[in-house]
C-alpha positions as CSV (number, residue, x, y, z in Angstrom):
1,M,-53.5,-65.1,26.6
2,S,-53.4,-68.8,27.3
3,V,-55.4,-71.3,25.2
4,I,-57.6,-71.9,28.3
5,G,-58.0,-68.1,28.7
6,F,-59.0,-67.8,25.0
7,I,-61.6,-70.5,25.4
8,F,-62.9,-68.9,28.5
9,A,-63.1,-65.5,26.8
10,I,-65.2,-67.0,24.0
11,L,-67.6,-68.7,26.5
12,A,-67.8,-65.5,28.5
13,F,-68.8,-63.5,25.5
14,V,-71.4,-66.1,24.5
15,V,-72.9,-66.0,28.1
16,A,-72.8,-62.2,28.0
17,W,-74.4,-62.1,24.6
18,L,-77.3,-64.3,25.8
19,W,-77.7,-62.1,28.8
20,M,-77.8,-59.0,26.7
21,K,-80.3,-60.6,24.3
22,F,-82.5,-61.3,27.3
23,Q,-82.1,-57.7,28.4
24,G,-83.2,-56.4,25.0
25,Y,-80.2,-56.9,22.7
26,Q,-80.5,-55.1,19.4
27,K,-80.2,-57.3,16.3
28,K,-79.1,-54.6,13.9
29,S,-75.5,-53.4,14.0
30,V,-75.2,-49.7,14.8
31,F,-72.8,-49.4,11.8
32,C,-75.8,-50.0,9.5
33,N,-76.6,-46.3,10.2
34,M,-73.2,-45.1,9.0
35,K,-73.4,-41.9,6.9
36,T,-70.5,-41.6,4.5
37,C,-69.9,-38.3,2.7
38,T,-67.2,-37.0,0.4
39,P,-64.8,-35.0,2.7
40,R,-65.5,-31.3,2.4
41,P,-62.7,-28.6,2.6
42,I,-61.8,-27.5,6.1
43,E,-64.2,-24.8,7.3
44,M,-62.3,-21.6,7.7
45,D,-65.2,-19.3,8.7
46,K,-64.8,-18.6,12.4
47,E,-68.5,-17.7,12.9
48,K,-69.6,-21.0,11.4
49,R,-67.2,-23.0,13.6
50,K,-68.3,-21.0,16.7
51,K,-71.9,-22.0,16.1
52,V,-70.9,-25.6,16.5
53,L,-68.1,-25.5,19.0
54,K,-69.2,-22.6,21.3
55,R,-73.0,-23.0,21.5
56,A,-73.7,-21.5,24.9
57,F,-76.2,-23.1,27.2
58,S,-79.7,-21.7,27.6
59,L,-82.8,-23.6,28.8
60,D,-84.6,-23.0,25.6
61,K,-81.9,-24.9,23.6
62,V,-82.4,-28.1,25.7
63,P,-84.3,-30.7,23.6
64,Q,-87.5,-32.2,25.0
65,D,-87.9,-35.9,25.8
66,L,-84.1,-36.5,26.2
67,D,-82.9,-40.1,26.3
68,A,-79.6,-39.2,28.1
69,I,-77.5,-36.4,29.5
70,I,-73.8,-36.6,29.2
71,V,-71.6,-34.4,31.4
72,G,-68.4,-33.2,29.7
73,S,-67.5,-33.1,26.1
74,G,-64.2,-34.9,26.0
75,M,-63.5,-37.8,23.6
76,G,-65.2,-40.4,25.8
77,S,-68.4,-38.3,26.1
78,L,-68.6,-37.4,22.4
79,T,-68.0,-41.1,21.4
80,S,-70.7,-42.2,23.8
81,A,-73.0,-39.6,22.4
82,G,-72.2,-40.4,18.8
83,F,-73.1,-44.1,19.2
84,M,-76.2,-43.3,21.1
85,A,-77.3,-40.8,18.5
86,R,-76.8,-43.2,15.7
87,S,-78.9,-45.7,17.6
88,G,-81.8,-43.2,17.6
89,K,-81.2,-41.7,21.0
90,K,-81.6,-38.0,21.8
91,V,-78.6,-36.9,23.8
92,L,-77.7,-33.6,25.6
93,V,-73.9,-33.0,26.1
94,L,-73.1,-30.4,28.6
95,E,-69.6,-28.7,28.8
96,Q,-68.5,-26.3,31.5
97,H,-65.9,-24.6,29.4
98,D,-66.8,-22.0,26.7
99,R,-65.9,-24.5,23.9
100,V,-66.4,-28.2,23.2
101,G,-63.7,-30.9,23.0
102,G,-62.1,-31.5,26.4
103,C,-58.4,-32.2,25.7
104,T,-59.1,-32.0,22.0
105,H,-60.0,-28.3,22.1
106,T,-57.8,-25.5,20.8
107,Y,-57.4,-21.9,21.6
108,K,-55.9,-18.9,19.8
109,H,-53.3,-16.6,21.2
110,K,-51.6,-13.7,19.5
111,G,-52.4,-14.9,16.0
112,C,-51.7,-18.6,16.4
113,E,-53.7,-21.7,17.4
114,Y,-52.6,-24.1,20.1
115,D,-53.7,-27.7,20.8
116,I,-54.2,-28.7,24.4
117,G,-53.8,-32.4,24.3
118,I,-53.5,-33.9,20.8
119,H,-49.9,-34.3,19.7
120,Y,-50.1,-37.5,17.8
121,V,-52.4,-40.6,17.4
122,G,-51.4,-44.1,16.3
123,N,-53.0,-46.6,13.9
124,M,-55.0,-44.0,11.9
125,E,-54.2,-45.4,8.4
126,P,-57.3,-46.0,6.2
127,G,-58.9,-49.4,7.0
128,S,-57.5,-49.6,10.6
129,L,-59.8,-50.2,13.5
130,N,-59.2,-46.7,14.9
131,R,-59.8,-45.0,11.6
132,C,-63.0,-46.9,11.0
133,L,-64.2,-45.8,14.4
134,L,-63.5,-42.2,13.7
135,D,-64.8,-42.3,10.2
136,F,-68.1,-43.6,11.6
137,L,-68.3,-40.9,14.3
138,T,-67.4,-38.0,11.9
139,D,-69.3,-39.1,8.7
140,S,-65.8,-39.6,7.1
141,Q,-65.2,-35.9,7.3
142,L,-62.1,-36.0,9.5
143,D,-58.9,-36.6,7.7
144,W,-55.5,-37.6,9.2
145,V,-52.0,-36.7,8.2
146,E,-49.1,-39.0,8.7
147,L,-46.1,-37.6,10.6
148,D,-42.4,-38.2,9.7
149,S,-41.5,-41.9,9.6
150,S,-39.3,-41.2,12.7
151,F,-42.3,-39.8,14.6
152,D,-40.4,-39.5,17.9
153,T,-36.8,-38.8,18.8
154,V,-35.3,-39.4,22.2
155,V,-32.6,-36.9,23.2
156,I,-30.4,-37.8,26.1
157,N,-28.2,-34.9,27.4
158,K,-24.7,-36.1,28.3
159,S,-23.5,-32.6,29.3
160,E,-24.4,-29.0,28.6
161,T,-22.9,-29.3,25.2
162,E,-23.3,-33.0,24.2
163,A,-26.4,-34.9,23.5
164,K,-27.3,-38.2,21.9
165,Q,-30.3,-38.6,19.7
166,Y,-32.2,-41.9,19.2
167,P,-35.0,-41.8,16.5
168,C,-38.1,-44.0,16.9
169,T,-39.2,-45.2,13.5
170,K,-42.6,-46.6,12.6
171,G,-42.9,-50.3,12.3
172,A,-42.0,-52.6,15.2
173,K,-39.5,-54.5,13.0
174,N,-37.9,-51.3,11.7
175,F,-37.6,-49.9,15.2
176,Q,-36.1,-53.2,16.5
177,K,-33.6,-53.2,13.6
178,Q,-32.7,-49.6,14.3
179,L,-32.1,-50.3,18.0
180,L,-29.8,-53.3,17.1
181,Q,-27.7,-50.9,15.0
182,L,-27.6,-48.3,17.8
183,F,-26.9,-50.8,20.5
184,P,-25.0,-53.7,18.8
185,G,-24.1,-55.5,22.0
186,E,-27.7,-55.6,23.3
187,A,-29.3,-58.0,20.8
188,K,-30.6,-60.4,23.5
189,A,-32.2,-57.6,25.6
190,I,-33.8,-56.0,22.5
191,D,-35.2,-59.3,21.3
192,Q,-36.7,-60.1,24.7
193,Y,-38.2,-56.6,24.9
194,F,-40.0,-57.0,21.6
195,R,-41.2,-60.4,22.6
196,L,-42.8,-58.8,25.7
197,L,-44.4,-56.1,23.5
198,H,-45.9,-58.9,21.4
199,K,-47.3,-60.5,24.6
200,C,-48.9,-57.2,25.4
201,R,-51.1,-57.5,22.3
202,S,-53.0,-60.5,23.6
203,A,-53.0,-59.1,27.2
204,S,-54.6,-55.9,25.9
205,T,-57.4,-58.1,24.6
206,V,-58.0,-59.4,28.1
207,F,-58.1,-55.8,29.3
208,V,-60.8,-55.0,26.8
209,I,-62.8,-58.1,27.8
210,I,-62.6,-57.0,31.5
211,K,-64.2,-53.7,30.5
212,M,-66.9,-55.2,28.3
213,L,-68.2,-58.1,30.3
214,P,-71.2,-57.8,32.7
215,N,-70.3,-57.3,36.3
216,F,-71.9,-60.6,37.5
217,L,-69.5,-62.6,35.2
218,L,-66.4,-60.6,36.4
219,K,-67.4,-61.0,40.1
220,A,-67.8,-64.7,39.6
221,L,-64.5,-65.0,37.9
222,I,-62.7,-63.1,40.7
223,F,-64.6,-64.8,43.5
224,L,-63.5,-68.2,42.1
225,K,-60.0,-66.8,41.4
226,L,-60.2,-68.2,37.9
227,H,-58.6,-65.1,36.4
228,K,-55.3,-66.2,37.9
229,I,-55.6,-69.5,36.1
230,F,-57.0,-68.3,32.8
231,F,-54.9,-65.2,32.3
232,P,-51.4,-65.7,33.6
233,G,-49.8,-63.5,30.9
234,F,-52.1,-60.6,31.8
235,N,-51.3,-61.0,35.5
236,Y,-47.6,-61.1,34.9
237,L,-47.6,-57.9,32.7
238,T,-49.7,-55.9,35.1
239,R,-47.6,-56.8,38.2
240,R,-44.2,-56.0,36.8
241,S,-43.0,-52.4,36.5
242,V,-41.3,-51.1,33.4
243,K,-38.2,-50.3,35.4
244,D,-38.1,-53.8,36.9
245,I,-38.4,-55.5,33.5
246,L,-35.8,-53.3,31.9
247,D,-33.4,-53.7,34.8
248,N,-33.6,-57.4,34.2
249,L,-32.9,-57.1,30.5
250,T,-29.9,-54.8,30.4
251,T,-27.5,-52.6,32.4
252,N,-27.2,-50.1,29.5
253,K,-28.7,-46.9,30.8
254,D,-29.2,-45.2,27.4
255,L,-31.0,-48.3,26.1
256,K,-33.2,-48.4,29.1
257,A,-34.1,-44.7,28.7
258,V,-34.9,-45.3,25.1
259,L,-37.0,-48.4,25.7
260,A,-39.0,-46.6,28.5
261,Y,-39.1,-43.2,26.7
262,P,-42.9,-42.6,26.2
263,W,-43.8,-42.9,29.9
264,G,-44.7,-39.3,29.7
265,D,-47.6,-40.2,27.4
266,Y,-49.4,-41.9,30.3
267,G,-47.8,-40.0,33.2
268,V,-46.3,-42.7,35.4
269,F,-42.6,-43.1,36.4
270,P,-41.2,-46.4,34.9
271,S,-40.7,-47.6,38.5
272,E,-44.4,-47.3,39.2
273,S,-46.0,-48.2,35.8
274,C,-47.0,-51.7,34.7
275,F,-45.5,-53.1,31.5
276,L,-48.9,-53.7,30.0
277,M,-49.8,-50.0,29.9
278,H,-46.4,-49.3,28.4
279,G,-46.7,-52.1,25.9
280,M,-50.2,-51.0,24.8
281,L,-49.0,-47.5,24.1
282,L,-45.9,-48.6,22.1
283,N,-47.9,-51.2,20.1
284,H,-50.4,-48.4,19.4
285,M,-47.7,-46.1,18.0
286,L,-45.2,-48.4,16.4
287,R,-47.3,-50.3,13.9
288,T,-47.9,-47.4,11.5
289,G,-46.4,-44.4,13.3
290,G,-48.0,-41.1,14.3
291,F,-50.9,-39.2,12.7
292,Y,-52.3,-35.8,13.2
293,P,-55.9,-34.5,12.5
294,K,-55.9,-32.4,9.3
295,G,-57.1,-28.9,10.3
296,G,-56.0,-29.2,13.9
297,A,-57.4,-30.9,17.0
298,S,-60.6,-28.8,17.1
299,E,-61.6,-30.5,13.9
300,I,-62.3,-33.7,15.9
301,A,-65.2,-32.3,17.9
302,Y,-66.3,-30.1,15.0
303,Q,-66.9,-33.2,12.9
304,M,-68.4,-35.3,15.7
305,I,-71.1,-32.9,16.7
306,P,-73.3,-33.0,13.6
307,G,-74.2,-36.7,14.1
308,I,-75.5,-35.9,17.6
309,L,-77.5,-32.9,16.3
310,R,-79.0,-35.0,13.5
311,A,-80.7,-37.2,16.1
312,G,-82.3,-34.3,17.8
313,G,-79.6,-33.9,20.5
314,E,-77.6,-30.9,21.6
315,V,-74.0,-30.0,22.6
316,L,-73.9,-26.9,24.8
317,T,-71.1,-25.0,26.6
318,R,-70.9,-22.8,29.7
319,A,-73.0,-25.3,31.6
320,Q,-71.5,-26.3,34.9
321,V,-73.1,-29.5,36.2
322,G,-73.1,-29.0,40.0
323,E,-75.1,-32.1,41.0
324,I,-76.4,-35.3,39.6
325,L,-80.0,-35.8,40.5
326,I,-80.9,-39.0,42.3
327,E,-84.5,-40.0,42.9
328,N,-85.9,-43.3,44.1
329,G,-82.4,-44.6,44.1
330,K,-81.8,-43.9,40.4
331,A,-80.1,-41.1,38.4
332,C,-82.7,-39.0,36.7
333,G,-81.0,-35.8,35.6
334,V,-78.6,-33.0,36.5
335,K,-78.6,-29.6,38.1
336,V,-76.9,-27.0,35.9
337,F,-75.2,-23.8,37.1
338,L,-74.7,-21.2,34.4
339,K,-71.2,-19.9,34.3
340,K,-70.8,-16.2,34.8
341,S,-74.5,-15.8,35.4
342,K,-76.5,-14.8,38.5
343,S,-79.4,-17.0,37.4
344,P,-80.4,-19.8,39.7
345,P,-79.5,-23.4,38.8
346,C,-81.9,-25.3,36.6
347,E,-82.7,-29.0,36.6
348,I,-82.7,-31.1,33.5
349,R,-84.2,-34.6,33.5
350,A,-83.4,-37.7,31.5
351,P,-83.6,-41.4,32.2
352,I,-79.9,-41.9,31.7
353,V,-77.0,-39.8,33.0
354,I,-73.4,-40.4,31.8
355,S,-70.5,-38.6,33.4
356,G,-67.3,-38.0,31.4
357,A,-66.0,-35.6,34.1
358,G,-63.8,-38.2,35.8
359,I,-64.3,-40.4,38.9
360,Y,-63.2,-37.7,41.4
361,N,-65.5,-35.0,40.0
362,T,-68.4,-37.4,39.6
363,Y,-68.2,-39.1,43.0
364,Q,-66.8,-36.3,45.2
365,T,-68.3,-33.1,43.8
366,M,-71.4,-33.9,41.8
367,M,-72.8,-36.7,43.9
368,P,-75.0,-35.9,46.9
369,K,-73.0,-36.9,50.0
370,Y,-75.7,-39.1,51.4
371,I,-75.8,-41.0,48.1
372,S,-72.0,-41.4,48.1
373,E,-72.2,-42.8,51.7
374,K,-75.2,-45.0,50.9
375,Y,-73.6,-46.7,47.9
376,Q,-70.0,-46.4,49.2
377,V,-68.9,-45.4,45.8
378,M,-65.2,-44.8,46.7
379,K,-64.8,-47.6,49.2
380,N,-63.6,-50.2,46.7
381,L,-61.3,-47.6,45.0
382,D,-59.0,-46.8,48.0
383,W,-56.0,-47.7,45.8
384,L,-56.9,-44.9,43.4
385,K,-55.1,-41.6,43.4
386,P,-54.9,-38.6,41.1
387,G,-52.4,-38.6,38.2
388,L,-49.5,-36.3,37.7
389,T,-49.9,-32.6,36.8
390,C,-48.1,-30.8,34.0
391,L,-46.7,-27.5,32.8
392,Q,-47.4,-26.5,29.2
393,I,-45.5,-23.9,27.2
394,M,-47.0,-22.4,24.0
395,V,-44.5,-20.7,21.8
396,G,-45.5,-18.5,18.8
397,L,-42.8,-18.3,16.1
398,N,-42.3,-16.0,13.2
399,G,-41.7,-18.0,10.1
400,T,-43.0,-21.0,8.1
401,K,-42.0,-24.6,8.9
402,E,-39.8,-24.5,5.8
403,E,-38.0,-21.3,6.9
404,L,-37.6,-22.6,10.4
405,N,-36.8,-26.2,9.4
406,L,-39.4,-27.6,11.7
407,P,-40.1,-31.4,11.5
408,A,-43.5,-33.1,11.8
409,K,-42.4,-35.1,14.8
410,N,-41.9,-35.0,18.6
411,F,-38.8,-34.8,20.7
412,W,-38.4,-36.3,24.2
413,I,-35.6,-34.4,25.8
414,F,-34.1,-36.0,29.0
415,S,-31.5,-34.3,31.2
416,S,-29.7,-37.6,31.9
417,D,-29.8,-41.3,31.1
418,D,-31.9,-41.9,34.3
419,P,-35.0,-39.7,33.8
420,N,-37.0,-41.9,36.2
421,A,-34.8,-40.9,39.2
422,E,-34.3,-37.4,38.0
423,A,-38.0,-36.7,37.6
424,Q,-38.9,-38.2,41.0
425,E,-36.3,-36.0,42.7
426,Y,-37.4,-32.9,40.7
427,L,-41.1,-33.3,41.7
428,S,-40.2,-33.7,45.4
429,M,-38.5,-30.2,45.4
430,T,-39.9,-27.0,46.9
431,K,-41.2,-24.6,44.3
432,A,-38.2,-22.3,44.9
433,D,-35.7,-25.0,44.2
434,A,-37.6,-26.4,41.3
435,A,-38.0,-23.0,39.6
436,N,-34.2,-22.7,39.6
437,S,-33.3,-26.2,38.5
438,P,-33.0,-27.9,35.1
439,I,-36.1,-29.8,34.1
440,P,-35.5,-33.5,33.7
441,L,-38.0,-34.3,31.0
442,L,-39.4,-32.1,28.2
443,F,-41.7,-33.1,25.4
444,A,-41.3,-30.7,22.5
445,S,-43.4,-30.7,19.3
446,F,-44.3,-28.4,16.4
447,P,-48.0,-28.7,15.7
448,S,-47.9,-26.2,12.9
449,A,-45.5,-28.5,11.0
450,K,-47.9,-31.4,11.2
451,D,-50.9,-29.8,9.6
452,P,-50.9,-29.1,5.9
453,T,-53.8,-26.6,6.3
454,W,-51.8,-24.5,8.8
455,K,-50.0,-22.4,6.1
456,D,-53.4,-21.2,4.8
457,R,-54.9,-20.6,8.2
458,F,-51.9,-18.9,9.8
459,P,-49.6,-17.8,7.0
460,G,-46.0,-16.9,8.0
461,K,-46.4,-18.3,11.5
462,S,-45.4,-21.5,13.3
463,T,-45.8,-22.9,16.8
464,C,-44.0,-25.0,19.3
465,V,-45.6,-26.8,22.3
466,V,-43.5,-27.9,25.2
467,V,-44.9,-30.1,28.0
468,T,-43.3,-31.3,31.3
469,F,-44.5,-32.6,34.6
470,S,-45.2,-30.3,37.5
471,S,-46.4,-30.3,41.0
472,L,-49.7,-28.8,42.1
473,S,-48.1,-28.0,45.5
474,W,-46.0,-25.4,43.8
475,F,-49.0,-23.4,42.7
476,E,-51.8,-24.5,45.1
477,E,-51.9,-21.3,47.2
478,W,-53.4,-19.5,44.2
479,K,-56.0,-22.2,43.3
480,D,-58.9,-20.1,44.6
481,D,-57.9,-16.9,42.8
482,D,-59.6,-16.0,39.5
483,V,-57.8,-17.0,36.4
484,K,-55.5,-14.3,35.0
485,K,-55.8,-12.5,38.3
486,R,-53.4,-14.4,40.5
487,G,-50.9,-11.6,40.9
488,A,-47.3,-10.9,40.3
489,V,-45.8,-13.6,42.5
490,Y,-47.7,-16.3,40.7
491,N,-46.9,-14.9,37.3
492,N,-43.2,-14.6,38.1
493,L,-43.1,-18.1,39.4
494,K,-44.8,-19.4,36.3
495,S,-42.4,-17.4,34.1
496,S,-39.4,-19.0,35.8
497,F,-40.6,-22.4,34.9
498,V,-41.6,-21.4,31.3
499,N,-38.2,-19.6,30.7
500,Q,-36.2,-22.6,32.0
501,A,-38.1,-25.0,29.8
502,W,-37.7,-22.9,26.7
503,K,-34.0,-22.3,27.5
504,Q,-33.5,-26.1,27.5
505,V,-35.4,-26.5,24.2
506,L,-33.3,-23.8,22.6
507,V,-30.1,-25.8,23.3
508,H,-31.4,-28.2,20.6
509,F,-33.1,-25.6,18.4
510,P,-30.8,-22.5,18.8
511,H,-32.0,-21.0,15.5
512,L,-35.5,-20.4,17.0
513,E,-34.2,-18.0,19.7
514,D,-34.8,-14.8,17.8
515,K,-38.0,-16.1,16.1
516,V,-40.2,-16.0,19.3
517,E,-43.2,-13.8,19.0
518,S,-45.1,-15.0,22.1
519,L,-44.3,-17.3,25.0
520,E,-47.1,-18.4,27.3
521,G,-47.4,-21.1,30.0
522,G,-50.1,-23.1,31.7
523,T,-49.8,-24.6,35.1
524,P,-51.9,-27.3,36.9
525,L,-54.3,-24.5,37.8
526,S,-54.9,-23.9,34.1
527,H,-56.1,-27.5,33.9
528,M,-58.3,-27.1,36.9
529,H,-60.0,-24.1,35.4
530,Y,-60.3,-25.0,31.7
531,L,-60.6,-28.8,31.9
532,N,-62.2,-29.0,35.4
533,S,-59.6,-31.6,36.5
534,M,-60.1,-31.7,40.2
535,H,-56.4,-32.0,41.1
536,G,-54.9,-30.4,38.0
537,E,-54.1,-33.9,36.7
538,I,-53.8,-34.4,32.9
539,Y,-54.5,-38.1,32.6
540,G,-57.2,-38.5,35.2
541,A,-56.8,-41.2,37.8
542,H,-53.2,-42.4,38.1
543,H,-52.2,-45.1,35.6
544,N,-50.1,-46.9,38.2
545,M,-49.7,-50.7,38.5
546,E,-52.6,-51.2,40.9
547,R,-55.0,-49.7,38.4
548,F,-54.4,-52.5,36.0
549,Y,-54.7,-55.5,38.4
550,F,-57.5,-57.7,37.1
551,E,-59.6,-57.1,40.2
552,N,-59.2,-53.3,40.1
553,A,-59.6,-53.0,36.3
554,A,-63.0,-54.7,36.8
555,K,-64.0,-52.0,39.3
556,L,-63.2,-49.1,37.0
557,S,-66.3,-49.8,35.0
558,A,-68.7,-47.8,32.8
559,G,-71.4,-49.0,35.2
560,T,-71.8,-47.6,38.7
561,P,-73.6,-48.9,41.8
562,I,-76.3,-46.3,41.1
563,P,-78.9,-47.4,38.5
564,D,-79.0,-45.4,35.3
565,L,-75.7,-43.6,36.1
566,Y,-72.7,-44.4,33.9
567,L,-69.1,-43.3,33.6
568,T,-67.0,-42.6,30.5
569,G,-63.6,-41.1,29.7
570,Q,-60.0,-42.0,30.4
571,D,-60.7,-43.1,34.0
572,I,-62.6,-46.3,32.9
573,F,-60.2,-47.4,30.2
574,T,-56.9,-45.6,29.6
575,C,-55.7,-42.1,28.9
576,G,-55.0,-40.7,25.5
577,F,-57.2,-40.0,22.5
578,I,-57.9,-43.6,21.5
579,G,-58.1,-44.7,25.2
580,A,-60.8,-42.1,25.8
581,A,-62.6,-43.0,22.5
582,F,-62.8,-46.7,23.5
583,S,-64.2,-45.7,26.9
584,G,-67.0,-44.2,24.9
585,V,-67.4,-47.5,23.0
586,I,-67.6,-49.3,26.3
587,T,-70.1,-46.9,27.9
588,A,-72.4,-46.9,24.8
589,S,-72.2,-50.7,24.8
590,K,-73.5,-50.8,28.4
591,V,-76.2,-48.3,27.8
592,L,-77.4,-49.8,24.5
593,N,-77.0,-53.5,25.7
594,R,-74.8,-54.7,22.9
595,F,-71.2,-55.4,22.2
596,I,-70.4,-52.5,19.9
597,I,-66.7,-53.7,19.8
598,L,-67.9,-56.8,17.9
599,D,-69.9,-54.6,15.5
600,L,-66.8,-52.4,15.0
601,I,-64.6,-55.5,14.2
602,N,-67.1,-56.7,11.7
603,H,-67.4,-53.3,10.2
604,V,-63.6,-53.1,9.8
605,K,-63.6,-56.5,8.1
606,E,-66.1,-55.2,5.6
607,V,-64.2,-52.0,5.0
608,R,-61.0,-53.9,4.3
609,R,-62.8,-56.3,2.0
610,L,-64.2,-53.3,0.0
611,R,-60.7,-51.6,-0.1
612,A,-59.1,-54.8,-1.3
613,K,-61.8,-55.2,-4.0
614,L,-61.2,-51.6,-5.2
615,S,-57.4,-52.0,-5.2
616,A,-57.7,-55.2,-7.3
617,S,-60.0,-53.6,-9.9
């Protein structure tokens, strides 16, 4: 951010603060209501957990005099609900699946537990901004376990028998030093790359500012084209692709593959993704490495829900929101269809409606058509498109992590030193050709090795999760069939992909071949069914370059053209656990008329001051 941009940001926040104060700005920080408890042991009782995570909808469970209804129970929704509850608001969270959590939920299969979307989270060390946020939302009941220092390893296959491994070590300076040792002739390219990562830090602040400022300020800024003057660094980093920048830094294909490696974490080919998104992700992961929730991913929602209930709210499952109710031009409630029930839909009213179901679901399926046309909700989002879909493989293994020598880390396995071109070619294939071809990118991880409570919860067992990109077109002909009733042709096609993926993983972990107890796969149709993703996408709206342009980033806002209707979730900020959590911060800020991010920053300073005082005594 330039000096002029920084000065403008300060002035913009002052103007916005005055505007919020005029609107009814709260004087007291929401963090004054923080409840801190000594962490309790992980709850092992299935029935007790079920009463929190699988509380099925019925009309008699809906609280009276609601302040807000939130559609979906992903991280954005639960974060929004958590802040509103701690501000004295009574909130109802409605989830269409039979369990709460969105991409943080888990399921059990043949004696093992599998995470759907949480593989690792960055910057979760005590006293960090992310940790303070989660401690607040979980009453300090959620603990985090650090992964191996080399939390990611990039594997580039040179042939069927030869592969090169490049570990990614926590600490930006450590990783840079490691790269210099691995690529001794590329010092200039590596140095320039890390300089760009550093620039992404200030540019990411601009991105947050865009999401937090009132629309009238953003519109004025864009109309006068002042954003091009004030934020040149931001504009540069959002309009240069990862591939373009790397091609200008070096010709070494292995180095480019390593520097671009985590593009699978946000689901955009390096040739189509802006460097800012890439830099934000790497800065998020590199500083202190990866962390994993103690007790597994379901512990996140399990520990977030009590704060919502304390304020008189509810979190209910098996409640399909079919329509957002609009009266007198304002959102005023939702129409709920009970899953697997012949009962007629019921209407629930509240003065505020927040949708965490994604832009496509909200505007194209839950919004009355005449309202969509009246407000032209998608007109200014014509550059938006669905993100990529994926195939997931869940592998149950016989043996402990010690017996199987499983590390607490992730592996990015590329079939060549040009995964960008390989992946694009692969996804353009027909389903018949793709099912019989090597998969260009595989993410392999061992969740059971990351969680110290696993050995008590599932003794003698281990798990491996494999993720790769897929195409909805390969499976689309079965999208209207009931889940688990799609027939032999579908099952055989899915098995072809699953077996191919596992075969490629076994090349690097051959000792696991005779340890497999179960092997199950999930296609894009699984995401459509369980996560209600409209196109089977895993990261919501595509995180391509256009999404991060200043003008477009301002349009993907928590606010909507319809009064009292708000959005949350990865579509209004970024994908990933922390991206979705900060979308909840942004949405709650809009609803509560205060800059919660500033409250959070002040809270972090106080936490660090107290930690320093304790360590000195």
